[in-house]
Structure formats: C-alpha cells, structure tokens
TISE-418681 format. One line per field, with one value per residue (C-alpha): x, z, y; residue number from 1. Coordinates in nm, 3 decimals, always signed. Each point is the difference from the previous one (the first is absolute). Layout:
BEGIN
east <- c(X:...)
up <- c(Z:...)
north <- c(Y:...)
seq <- c(NUM:...)
***
This chain:
BEGIN
east <- c(+1.180:-0.241:-0.328:-0.258:-0.379:-0.268:-0.382:-0.150:-0.349:-0.222:-0.081:-0.357:+0.193:+0.160:-0.299:-0.244:+0.322:+0.007:-0.351:-0.024:+0.333:-0.142:-0.266:+0.026:+0.128:-0.032:+0.297:+0.184:-0.228:-0.312:+0.094:-0.177:+0.225:-0.215:+0.055:+0.364:+0.039:-0.193:+0.277:+0.277:-0.106:-0.072:+0.319:+0.185:-0.187:+0.107:+0.404:+0.011:-0.147:+0.265:+0.334:-0.093:+0.132:+0.337:+0.146:-0.128:+0.107:+0.351:-0.006:-0.083:+0.210:+0.234:-0.077:-0.048:+0.399:+0.138:-0.118:+0.086:+0.380:+0.008:-0.133:+0.298:-0.250:+0.051:-0.307:-0.088:-0.301:-0.194:-0.327:-0.271:-0.345:-0.311:-0.077:-0.310:-0.152:+0.079:-0.175:-0.302:+0.014:-0.011:-0.238:-0.238:+0.057:-0.005:-0.169:+0.287:-0.007:+0.334:+0.001:+0.045:+0.187:+0.341:+0.242:-0.022:+0.356:+0.194:+0.332:+0.150:+0.278:+0.170:+0.193:+0.153:-0.119:-0.331:+0.271:+0.055:-0.321:-0.117:+0.288:-0.054:-0.369:+0.059:+0.282:-0.297:-0.275:+0.250:+0.073:-0.178:-0.017:-0.336:-0.301:-0.082:-0.401:-0.255:+0.139:+0.291:-0.045:+0.176:-0.040:+0.343:-0.152:-0.344:+0.003:-0.260:-0.211:+0.148:+0.388:+0.069:+0.258:+0.124:+0.040:-0.239:+0.037:-0.191:+0.184:-0.168:+0.218:+0.115:+0.148:+0.288:+0.027:-0.224:+0.036:-0.114:-0.365:-0.113:+0.013:-0.068:-0.220:+0.121:+0.016:+0.280:-0.015:+0.289:+0.066:+0.294:+0.032:+0.296:+0.186:-0.184:-0.402:+0.169:+0.059:-0.372:-0.111:+0.163:-0.083:-0.324:-0.017:+0.231:-0.179:-0.342:+0.147:+0.166:-0.313:-0.251:-0.180:-0.053:+0.110:+0.098:-0.381:-0.080:-0.044:+0.110:+0.030:-0.050:+0.294:+0.249:-0.170:+0.033:+0.369:+0.023:-0.157:+0.173:+0.363:-0.109:-0.005:+0.309:+0.178:-0.229:+0.131:+0.368:-0.014:-0.234:-0.250:-0.353:-0.154:-0.326:-0.278:-0.130:+0.301:+0.095:+0.324:+0.370:-0.001:-0.363:+0.031:+0.378:-0.272:-0.204:+0.255:+0.145:-0.286:-0.088:+0.315:-0.013:-0.350:+0.060:+0.397:+0.051:+0.330:+0.067:-0.264:+0.192:+0.329:-0.200:-0.070:+0.308:+0.182:-0.322:-0.006:+0.219:+0.185:+0.320:+0.273:+0.151:-0.335:+0.226:+0.321:+0.302:-0.007:-0.365:-0.109:-0.321:-0.236:-0.326:-0.132:-0.301:-0.047:-0.232:-0.106:-0.183:-0.221:+0.298:+0.256:+0.145:+0.162:+0.085:+0.178:+0.041:+0.194:-0.035:+0.189:-0.352:-0.270:-0.187:+0.117:-0.086:-0.367:-0.027:+0.046:-0.149:-0.354:+0.017:+0.040:-0.291:-0.207:+0.067:-0.062:-0.378:-0.150:+0.177:+0.044:+0.369:+0.102:+0.291:+0.055:+0.243:+0.160:+0.180:+0.225:+0.347:+0.311:+0.345:+0.183:-0.053:+0.151:-0.325:-0.250:-0.029:+0.019:-0.272:-0.272:+0.069:-0.392:+0.075:+0.363:-0.175:+0.292:-0.132:+0.342:+0.012:-0.375:-0.004:+0.364:-0.218:-0.291:+0.225:+0.172:-0.308:-0.153:+0.396:-0.055:+0.339:-0.014:-0.163:+0.255:+0.153:-0.211:-0.116:+0.327:+0.082:+0.135:-0.163)
up <- c(+0.908:+0.007:+0.146:-0.177:+0.139:-0.117:-0.018:+0.341:-0.094:-0.256:-0.331:+0.138:+0.280:-0.227:-0.234:+0.296:+0.181:-0.311:-0.011:+0.366:-0.065:-0.280:+0.275:+0.251:+0.373:+0.310:+0.146:+0.352:+0.226:-0.182:-0.059:+0.218:+0.186:-0.252:-0.325:+0.139:-0.024:-0.355:-0.123:+0.121:-0.148:-0.352:+0.070:-0.007:-0.267:-0.225:+0.143:-0.056:-0.369:-0.063:+0.175:-0.201:-0.287:+0.117:-0.171:-0.293:-0.051:+0.113:-0.246:-0.255:+0.127:-0.048:-0.343:-0.121:+0.109:-0.168:-0.352:+0.092:+0.083:-0.335:-0.247:+0.195:+0.099:+0.280:+0.209:+0.326:+0.207:+0.299:+0.147:+0.222:+0.142:-0.101:+0.341:+0.215:-0.058:-0.376:-0.007:+0.175:-0.248:-0.355:+0.198:+0.046:-0.313:-0.249:-0.102:+0.052:+0.356:+0.224:-0.141:-0.374:+0.080:-0.260:+0.245:+0.312:-0.019:-0.255:-0.155:-0.173:-0.271:-0.025:-0.331:-0.161:-0.341:-0.192:-0.218:+0.319:+0.127:-0.362:+0.006:+0.385:-0.148:-0.306:+0.193:+0.277:-0.277:-0.199:+0.292:+0.353:+0.302:+0.069:-0.232:-0.072:+0.135:-0.214:-0.250:+0.101:+0.087:-0.178:+0.109:-0.134:-0.399:+0.173:+0.306:+0.228:-0.038:+0.308:-0.148:+0.200:-0.235:+0.065:-0.115:+0.194:-0.037:+0.251:+0.040:+0.147:+0.189:-0.161:+0.294:-0.120:+0.311:+0.195:+0.293:-0.155:-0.172:+0.288:-0.167:-0.335:-0.172:+0.210:-0.199:+0.023:-0.187:-0.150:-0.066:-0.253:-0.068:-0.076:+0.234:-0.108:-0.022:+0.377:+0.120:-0.145:+0.166:+0.369:-0.037:-0.018:+0.304:+0.204:-0.046:+0.042:+0.407:+0.071:-0.084:+0.125:-0.356:-0.221:-0.330:-0.116:-0.007:-0.190:+0.347:+0.129:-0.127:-0.386:-0.083:+0.150:-0.207:-0.324:+0.092:+0.044:-0.377:-0.179:+0.201:-0.158:-0.356:+0.023:+0.137:-0.325:-0.235:+0.100:-0.004:-0.322:+0.140:+0.000:+0.177:+0.186:-0.074:+0.046:+0.007:-0.223:-0.283:+0.178:-0.059:+0.188:+0.298:+0.055:+0.031:+0.222:+0.207:+0.112:+0.069:+0.239:+0.147:+0.025:+0.158:+0.245:+0.097:-0.130:+0.003:+0.364:+0.143:-0.175:+0.144:+0.320:-0.002:-0.046:+0.295:+0.247:-0.018:+0.233:+0.096:+0.131:-0.258:+0.240:+0.011:-0.040:+0.159:-0.241:+0.187:-0.121:-0.314:-0.053:-0.263:+0.121:+0.062:+0.246:-0.123:+0.202:-0.098:+0.282:-0.026:+0.135:-0.297:+0.160:-0.104:+0.202:-0.170:+0.160:-0.217:+0.085:-0.080:-0.147:-0.189:+0.254:+0.364:-0.235:-0.094:+0.401:+0.082:-0.340:+0.095:+0.379:-0.111:-0.267:+0.241:+0.198:-0.336:-0.042:+0.301:+0.223:-0.290:+0.098:-0.322:-0.156:-0.364:+0.061:-0.254:-0.006:-0.258:-0.177:-0.141:-0.125:+0.226:+0.221:-0.174:-0.249:+0.235:-0.026:-0.362:-0.073:+0.222:-0.040:+0.120:+0.348:+0.004:-0.142:-0.257:-0.286:-0.137:-0.392:-0.027:+0.151:-0.220:-0.296:+0.090:+0.021:-0.297:-0.226:+0.166:-0.076:-0.367:+0.011:-0.289:+0.027:-0.019:+0.263:+0.312:-0.165:+0.091:+0.309:+0.263:-0.189)
north <- c(-2.338:+0.241:-0.129:+0.206:+0.024:-0.166:+0.024:-0.073:+0.025:-0.139:+0.232:+0.057:+0.188:+0.193:+0.126:+0.026:+0.245:+0.174:+0.094:+0.163:+0.131:+0.204:+0.167:+0.201:-0.051:+0.144:+0.111:+0.191:+0.008:-0.038:-0.367:-0.280:-0.279:-0.246:+0.245:-0.024:-0.397:-0.015:+0.269:-0.177:-0.337:+0.204:+0.141:-0.285:-0.234:+0.267:+0.055:-0.426:+0.088:+0.233:-0.150:-0.304:+0.212:+0.072:-0.282:+0.044:+0.352:-0.079:-0.283:+0.279:+0.223:-0.212:-0.139:+0.416:+0.031:-0.265:+0.113:+0.362:-0.182:-0.196:+0.318:+0.172:+0.290:+0.278:+0.037:-0.111:-0.185:+0.002:-0.155:+0.049:-0.208:+0.277:+0.201:-0.093:+0.336:-0.025:-0.313:+0.112:+0.359:-0.280:-0.253:+0.333:+0.180:-0.294:-0.371:-0.198:-0.185:-0.118:-0.335:+0.136:+0.304:+0.001:+0.219:-0.126:-0.064:+0.253:+0.056:+0.266:+0.020:+0.371:+0.023:+0.310:+0.022:-0.104:-0.222:-0.176:-0.072:-0.127:-0.243:-0.127:-0.023:-0.186:-0.257:-0.097:-0.054:-0.256:-0.212:+0.021:-0.202:+0.103:+0.046:+0.309:+0.093:+0.147:+0.311:+0.195:+0.384:+0.224:+0.364:+0.079:+0.001:+0.057:+0.240:+0.044:+0.321:+0.180:-0.029:-0.381:-0.196:-0.321:-0.386:-0.261:-0.357:-0.252:-0.338:-0.321:-0.181:-0.313:-0.259:-0.193:-0.220:-0.215:+0.222:+0.320:-0.129:+0.154:+0.318:-0.099:+0.292:+0.316:+0.314:+0.201:+0.336:+0.118:+0.416:+0.051:+0.362:+0.280:+0.226:+0.322:-0.207:-0.075:+0.316:+0.138:-0.311:+0.068:+0.336:-0.049:-0.179:+0.238:+0.302:-0.199:-0.157:+0.353:+0.209:-0.287:-0.024:-0.326:+0.103:-0.271:-0.139:+0.356:+0.149:+0.338:+0.405:-0.047:+0.253:-0.302:-0.239:+0.187:+0.068:-0.364:-0.061:+0.243:-0.092:-0.391:+0.141:+0.173:-0.271:-0.265:+0.307:-0.094:-0.354:+0.022:-0.144:+0.068:+0.233:-0.027:+0.102:+0.408:+0.188:+0.243:-0.025:+0.076:+0.373:+0.036:-0.232:+0.178:+0.326:-0.161:-0.186:+0.349:+0.135:-0.232:-0.017:+0.361:-0.016:-0.304:+0.077:-0.351:-0.038:+0.173:-0.244:-0.274:+0.112:+0.073:-0.394:-0.099:+0.197:-0.045:-0.380:-0.154:-0.285:-0.212:-0.053:-0.258:-0.246:-0.278:-0.101:-0.144:-0.316:-0.052:-0.214:+0.136:-0.034:+0.093:+0.377:+0.061:+0.396:+0.213:+0.341:+0.239:+0.331:+0.181:-0.119:-0.189:-0.347:-0.289:-0.314:-0.308:-0.316:-0.358:-0.325:-0.194:+0.162:-0.178:+0.169:+0.293:-0.136:-0.023:+0.381:+0.108:-0.208:+0.106:+0.404:-0.031:-0.112:+0.285:+0.217:-0.204:-0.016:+0.293:+0.237:+0.044:+0.267:-0.168:-0.118:-0.365:-0.180:-0.307:-0.022:-0.219:+0.151:-0.188:+0.289:+0.223:+0.315:-0.113:+0.087:+0.407:-0.033:-0.300:+0.185:+0.342:+0.098:-0.132:+0.216:+0.312:-0.060:+0.155:+0.213:-0.200:+0.136:+0.412:+0.010:-0.109:+0.268:+0.251:-0.081:-0.022:+0.392:+0.132:-0.108:-0.262:-0.213:-0.316:-0.261:+0.233:-0.100:-0.351:-0.108:+0.130:-0.249:-0.267)
seq <- c(1:2:3:4:5:6:7:8:9:10:11:12:13:14:15:16:17:18:19:20:21:22:23:24:25:26:27:28:29:30:31:32:33:34:35:36:37:38:39:40:41:42:43:44:45:46:47:48:49:50:51:52:53:54:55:56:57:58:59:60:61:62:63:64:65:66:67:68:69:70:71:72:73:74:75:76:77:78:79:80:81:82:83:84:85:86:87:88:89:90:91:92:93:94:95:96:97:98:99:100:101:102:103:104:105:106:107:108:109:110:111:112:113:114:115:116:117:118:119:120:121:122:123:124:125:126:127:128:129:130:131:132:133:134:135:136:137:138:139:140:141:142:143:144:145:146:147:148:149:150:151:152:153:154:155:156:157:158:159:160:161:162:163:164:165:166:167:168:169:170:171:172:173:174:175:176:177:178:179:180:181:182:183:184:185:186:187:188:189:190:191:192:193:194:195:196:197:198:199:200:201:202:203:204:205:206:207:208:209:210:211:212:213:214:215:216:217:218:219:220:221:222:223:224:225:226:227:228:229:230:231:232:233:234:235:236:237:238:239:240:241:242:243:244:245:246:247:248:249:250:251:252:253:254:255:256:257:258:259:260:261:262:263:264:265:266:267:268:269:270:271:272:273:274:275:276:277:278:279:280:281:282:283:284:285:286:287:288:289:290:291:292:293:294:295:296:297:298:299:300:301:302:303:304:305:306:307:308:309:310:311:312:313:314:315:316:317:318:319:320:321:322:323:324:325:326:327:328:329:330:331:332:333:334:335:336:337:338:339:340:341:342:343:344:345:346:347:348:349:350:351:352:353:354:355:356:357:358:359:360:361:362:363:364)
***
C-alpha cells in the first residue's frame, strides 16, 4: 500500500511560510548564506504542506472516476499539485494564505460535451465521499470576462479510516470542462508559454487577449451556453476575429507553436508502468519528460528543480502530473507540448466562414 506524506510542521509554521512566500526573495548571486538557509526552510515547510495533499487528491480523483464509470460517461482525468511559482503568484495577488488555498491539489475531468459535464456534476452533488467546501464556481454558465470557461468545485477531504485522519480538511479543487473548453484554456497557456506572456492572468498583447475572448464566445455559442460579457453578437465577432487573425497572423503563430515545441515520443520504456510525469518546458521550447513510479519520487525531483527556479533564477516551467495512461499525457497537458491543433482548426474554420456545428464537433 502506498504511503503518503504527512505534514511535518505546525499549521502556525505553514501560515508563516505563506506570509514569507508572498514577499519578494533575493536569488542568484545577490543571496547571502543566511538568506539561502532561511529560504530553504520556507520552501521545506511549503513543500511539506503541498505533499500532504497527495492522498486527498488521489482520493478525489478516484471518486470522480467512479462516478464517470457508473454513469458510463466517456472522459479523461488528470491531477497535479500546484506549482510553487503559481502558489507564490496567488499569495501575492490575492488575500488567501497558504493554509487556506483551495487548489494546492487539483484534479481535472475533460468531458466530450456539456451534457456529460452536467450529468457528472449532478451525480457528485447527490453522493460523494468528500464535502463540498463553500460555493461552487460555475464559469461555464457565468464565464470569466477573459473567456475562461470551466466548472470548479472545491472538496474538503473526509477521512474514512483512522490512518487517514491526519489529512482531514485538505482542500482539493476539481475542474470539469468540455473538450472544446479545454482546447481554449490550453491554447491560452501554450501561447503564453511560447511568447513569454502571462495571458492566462490577463497580461500580454491586447490582440491575443481579445482573440481568446472572442473565441471563447464562439465556443459558448456552439455549446448553447452564455457568452462572456463584453463581446459583440456572432456576426460582428466573427468579423473581428478575422481582422485580428489577419493583423497578427494568429493561425500561423499557433501552427509554429506546434512545430517548434520539441519533445521525444519515446520517454517511457515498454516495461515501465508509470502514472506520474515531471514536465519541464524551457525557453528554447524544448520539453523534457521524466516518468516516476510514485508521486513522492516525482515530488522530490520537482522540489529540487523549484529551488533552482526560485532561488537561482533558472528559466524553466516545471510541473508534476498524473495521468491514467501515458498516451493521455500530451492530450491532457496540451499547453506544455504546443498541442493547439483543435483550437487552430476551429479558428481557421471560423475565419473561413464554415458553419458553427462543423467546427464545434471537430475532433471532439
């Protein structure tokens, strides 16, 4: 039986570490020996807190998968602990603290259509082993102004045995979205990674931000869901999409992202049985993939890389992810692999005037 890590520090220490992570840190040649030792202790506490979410994250993922099988729904699942860079950004830009963050552990369910999304959500509300924390965040029926669409539920872990009581109350965020919504979200991140712009958080070239807002509205239109606030009607937004695409060459850039992102297809030997993968995306657009048999082995490697990112300033994006089958890795984490094929085909279809239903169902 897998042994999952428990928190090795007090909650007071976790809160204090969160306060420190929210503040700027010296790194590189400017850091003193004392500052380096202090930073290592802060990251040790934060990593211990993050690692203590592994068991609850696995439990939520297993429970969601059980509902999908019971309902005979097609779909894929993946999970990941939150990256340290993302934790630090959220601490800086919000009022949350490390001990109250809802998405230290995250699961994602990608469903083929809106009907499947709603069926899965209804089933989980009716009966689920973990408690829904606070309210749900329905960004499908109430999309964010930038166009982000997905349904978020935060679960609080409820132990079912004495040896798991140490994990009680850990919060795990579940995202449920359609294939079309997933293609949009990962295209935003892929363009952001490729062009070194934080488009996901509204920072970057306005033409790209507007293009994604308009594309989200088109996808919502096809799925018969509410469109984001601040976009014109269908005909006008199609015209605007064509203008933006012509002006910035969006389809060509999206195709370049796919062609210039380099990775090996043979990163797992046939004899290996791995569920956990450490992805690293470099500024040269090279992606390295390292498989692990256990999440803890992967977590230890991730922590070492993140220390170099945060304290030495190395320019790489790293994430530890879990998928059921290695074949699903590129599909579930398209942003790291430049896999924007579905999104760019839809953009091309819209700009050439094809009927909505044609591009809405492409490759779904």
